[in-house]
C-alpha positions as CSV (number, residue, x, y, z in Angstrom):
1,M,-221.2,-6.4,72.8
2,L,-220.0,-9.5,74.3
3,E,-222.1,-12.6,73.8
4,H,-221.6,-15.6,76.2
5,V,-217.7,-15.0,76.1
6,T,-215.6,-17.6,78.0
7,R,-211.8,-17.7,78.3
8,N,-210.1,-20.9,79.5
9,F,-206.6,-21.4,80.5
10,G,-206.4,-25.2,80.8
11,A,-208.9,-26.2,83.4
12,L,-209.1,-22.6,84.7
13,K,-212.3,-20.5,83.4
14,A,-210.8,-16.9,83.9
15,V,-213.9,-15.6,82.1
16,D,-217.1,-17.6,82.4
17,D,-220.0,-17.0,80.1
18,V,-220.0,-13.2,80.2
19,S,-222.6,-11.3,78.2
20,L,-222.6,-7.4,78.3
21,A,-223.5,-4.6,75.9
22,V,-221.8,-1.0,75.8
23,A,-223.9,1.7,73.8
24,A,-222.2,4.3,71.7
25,G,-221.0,7.0,73.8
26,Q,-221.6,5.2,77.1
27,K,-219.2,5.3,79.9
28,Y,-219.0,2.0,81.5
29,A,-217.1,0.3,84.5
30,I,-216.2,-3.2,85.3
31,L,-215.5,-3.8,89.1
32,G,-214.3,-6.7,91.0
33,S,-211.6,-8.0,93.1
34,N,-208.3,-9.4,92.0
35,G,-208.8,-12.6,90.1
36,A,-212.4,-11.7,89.2
37,G,-211.6,-12.0,85.3
38,K,-211.6,-8.2,84.4
39,T,-208.2,-8.0,82.7
40,T,-208.7,-11.3,81.0
41,L,-212.0,-9.9,79.7
42,F,-210.2,-6.9,78.3
43,N,-207.6,-9.1,76.7
44,A,-210.4,-11.1,74.9
45,I,-212.0,-7.8,73.7
46,T,-208.6,-6.6,72.3
47,G,-207.6,-9.9,70.8
48,D,-204.5,-10.4,73.1
49,F,-206.1,-13.8,74.3
50,P,-209.2,-14.3,72.2
51,P,-212.1,-16.0,73.9
52,S,-212.2,-19.8,74.0
53,S,-215.9,-19.5,73.0
54,G,-218.5,-16.8,72.6
55,R,-218.7,-13.9,70.3
56,I,-217.5,-10.3,70.4
57,R,-219.3,-7.6,68.2
58,F,-218.0,-4.1,67.7
59,F,-220.6,-1.7,66.6
60,G,-222.4,-4.7,64.9
61,E,-219.3,-6.4,63.3
62,D,-218.1,-9.7,64.5
63,I,-214.3,-9.1,65.5
64,T,-214.0,-12.4,67.5
65,E,-211.5,-13.8,65.0
66,M,-209.9,-10.5,64.2
67,P,-206.2,-9.8,65.1
68,P,-205.6,-7.0,67.4
69,H,-204.0,-4.4,64.9
70,E,-207.3,-4.8,62.9
71,R,-209.3,-3.9,66.0
72,I,-207.4,-0.9,66.5
73,R,-207.9,0.2,62.8
74,K,-211.6,-0.4,63.6
75,G,-211.4,2.2,66.4
76,L,-210.6,0.1,69.6
77,R,-208.0,1.4,72.0
78,R,-206.6,0.2,75.3
79,T,-204.5,1.3,78.2
80,Y,-202.6,-1.2,80.3
81,Q,-201.9,-1.5,84.1
82,S,-198.1,-1.1,83.4
83,S,-197.0,1.9,81.4
84,L,-196.1,1.4,77.8
85,L,-194.5,4.6,77.0
86,F,-191.2,5.8,75.2
87,R,-189.6,7.0,78.3
88,E,-186.5,8.7,76.8
89,L,-188.7,10.6,74.3
90,T,-190.7,13.7,75.1
91,V,-194.4,14.1,75.9
92,R,-195.0,15.5,72.4
93,D,-193.0,12.9,70.7
94,N,-195.0,10.1,72.4
95,L,-198.3,11.6,71.2
96,F,-196.9,12.2,67.7
97,L,-195.9,8.5,67.4
98,A,-199.4,7.5,68.7
99,V,-201.0,9.7,66.0
100,R,-198.5,8.4,63.2
101,G,-199.3,4.9,64.2
102,V,-203.0,5.0,63.5
103,A,-202.6,7.4,60.4
104,S,-203.5,6.1,56.9
105,G,-199.9,7.1,55.9
106,R,-197.9,5.5,58.9
107,F,-195.5,3.7,56.6
108,S,-194.5,6.8,54.5
109,M,-190.7,7.7,54.7
110,L,-191.5,11.3,54.3
111,R,-191.3,13.4,57.5
112,P,-194.6,15.2,58.1
113,G,-194.3,19.1,58.0
114,E,-194.9,21.2,61.0
115,A,-198.3,22.2,59.6
116,S,-199.2,18.6,58.8
117,A,-202.4,17.0,60.0
118,S,-200.3,14.8,62.2
119,H,-198.8,17.7,64.0
120,R,-202.2,19.5,64.5
121,A,-203.7,16.2,65.9
122,T,-200.7,16.0,68.3
123,D,-201.5,19.5,69.6
124,E,-205.0,18.5,70.1
125,L,-204.1,15.5,71.9
126,L,-201.9,17.7,74.3
127,H,-204.8,19.9,74.9
128,R,-207.1,17.0,75.5
129,A,-204.8,15.2,77.9
130,R,-204.2,18.4,79.8
131,L,-200.4,18.1,79.1
132,E,-199.7,21.3,77.2
133,P,-197.3,22.7,79.8
134,L,-195.3,19.4,79.7
135,A,-195.0,19.1,76.0
136,G,-191.1,19.2,75.8
137,E,-190.6,17.2,79.0
138,I,-188.9,13.7,78.9
139,V,-191.3,11.2,79.9
140,A,-188.9,9.6,82.4
141,N,-189.1,12.7,84.5
142,L,-192.9,12.8,84.8
143,A,-194.7,12.0,87.8
144,H,-196.7,8.8,87.8
145,G,-200.0,10.6,87.4
146,Q,-198.7,12.6,84.5
147,Q,-197.7,9.4,82.7
148,R,-201.1,8.0,83.2
149,Q,-202.5,11.1,81.6
150,L,-200.1,10.6,78.7
151,E,-201.3,7.1,78.3
152,I,-204.8,8.2,78.0
153,G,-203.7,10.9,75.5
154,M,-202.0,8.4,73.3
155,A,-205.2,6.3,73.5
156,L,-207.2,9.0,72.1
157,A,-205.2,9.2,68.8
158,G,-207.1,8.6,65.8
159,A,-210.6,9.4,67.1
160,P,-211.3,6.0,68.8
161,R,-214.9,4.7,69.1
162,L,-214.0,2.8,72.3
163,I,-211.3,2.8,74.8
164,L,-210.5,0.3,77.4
165,F,-208.9,1.8,80.4
166,D,-207.2,-0.7,82.8
167,E,-206.9,0.6,86.3
168,P,-205.8,4.1,85.3
169,A,-206.0,5.3,89.0
170,A,-203.4,2.7,90.2
171,G,-200.9,4.3,92.3
172,L,-202.1,7.9,92.0
173,S,-202.1,10.5,94.6
174,P,-205.4,12.2,95.8
175,A,-204.5,15.2,93.6
176,E,-203.7,13.0,90.6
177,R,-207.0,11.2,91.2
178,R,-208.8,14.4,90.9
179,E,-207.1,15.3,87.8
180,L,-207.8,11.8,86.3
181,V,-211.5,12.4,87.0
182,A,-211.3,15.9,85.3
183,L,-209.8,14.2,82.2
184,L,-212.2,11.3,82.1
185,T,-215.3,13.5,82.4
186,S,-213.9,15.8,79.7
187,L,-213.9,13.2,77.1
188,P,-216.1,13.7,74.1
189,A,-219.9,12.6,74.6
190,H,-219.7,10.4,71.5
191,M,-216.7,8.4,72.7
192,S,-217.4,5.3,74.6
193,F,-215.2,3.9,77.3
194,V,-215.0,0.9,79.6
195,L,-213.0,1.3,82.9
196,I,-211.5,-1.4,85.2
197,E,-210.9,0.3,88.4
198,H,-210.4,-0.6,92.1
199,D,-210.9,2.9,93.2
200,L,-214.8,2.9,93.6
201,D,-214.8,6.7,94.3
202,I,-213.4,7.4,90.8
203,A,-215.2,4.5,88.9
204,L,-218.8,5.4,90.2
205,R,-218.2,9.2,89.5
206,V,-217.3,8.9,85.8
207,V,-219.5,6.1,84.5
208,E,-223.3,5.7,83.7
209,K,-223.3,1.8,84.0
210,V,-221.4,-0.7,86.1
211,T,-220.9,-4.4,85.9
212,V,-219.4,-6.2,88.9
213,M,-217.6,-9.5,88.2
214,H,-216.9,-12.5,90.6
215,N,-214.9,-15.6,90.0
216,G,-215.1,-14.8,86.2
217,Q,-218.8,-14.3,86.0
218,V,-221.2,-11.4,86.0
219,L,-222.5,-10.7,89.4
220,K,-224.5,-7.6,89.1
221,T,-225.1,-4.9,86.4
222,G,-226.8,-1.5,87.2
223,T,-226.4,2.1,87.7
224,P,-223.6,3.5,89.9
225,E,-226.3,4.3,92.4
226,Q,-227.7,0.7,92.3
227,I,-224.3,-0.9,92.6
228,E,-223.2,1.4,95.5
229,G,-226.3,0.6,97.5
230,D,-226.3,-3.1,96.7
231,A,-225.9,-5.2,99.9
232,Q,-224.3,-8.4,98.1
233,V,-221.7,-6.0,96.4
234,H,-221.1,-4.4,99.7
235,A,-220.7,-7.8,101.4
236,I,-218.1,-9.2,98.8
237,Y,-216.1,-6.1,97.6
238,M,-216.7,-3.1,99.7
239,G,-216.8,-4.3,103.2
240,A,-218.4,-2.6,106.2
241,K,-216.3,0.6,105.8
242,H,-218.4,1.4,102.7
């Protein structure tokens, strides 16, 4: 839950008095044009750029002043617009490192055995991210859409409670977009996510609630049907073609 969150950069208010709530298990989208404040809002939630004012609560706990790594331990995950992958390692290795990164014994010098919980969790992520056929492939050789799938798979490590997806459809082909929709709609019902997306066809198909931002503020909040049919949203973001 965000309560009157504002983020200033000097005299610029990139996020201005934003309040919104995401329920447990809810699939949520934040839409808006470039410069609307969407990514800055994500940065405030994750602690990369904490809010200048306002409060952030995560399942009832105030995390406004909490460092990013502590938010991860609480079950908050995020993907980024630019891929953050180990490109010279395999798909399986990337997922394994993500699993170990959030495991309680992550600082142990002992290498987990093949039957360990970490390897089982890696196998589960391969299946959930729909990447089992590519487990041994070097990440640098993957198509752009497959790398996006891998990022989502890594974000799923450690049973997160909320994932923030920052434009996961950016640069994807039509076939890759269909695969992304299938992946997002297959996520567990109990898992919440918030999606920033310019591709409205994807965003409105995979979420239950939408907030539209404009100039750092909340313009509209409603169901996908309400947002898609809203004249003001059409005028500002969608244009006549929509």
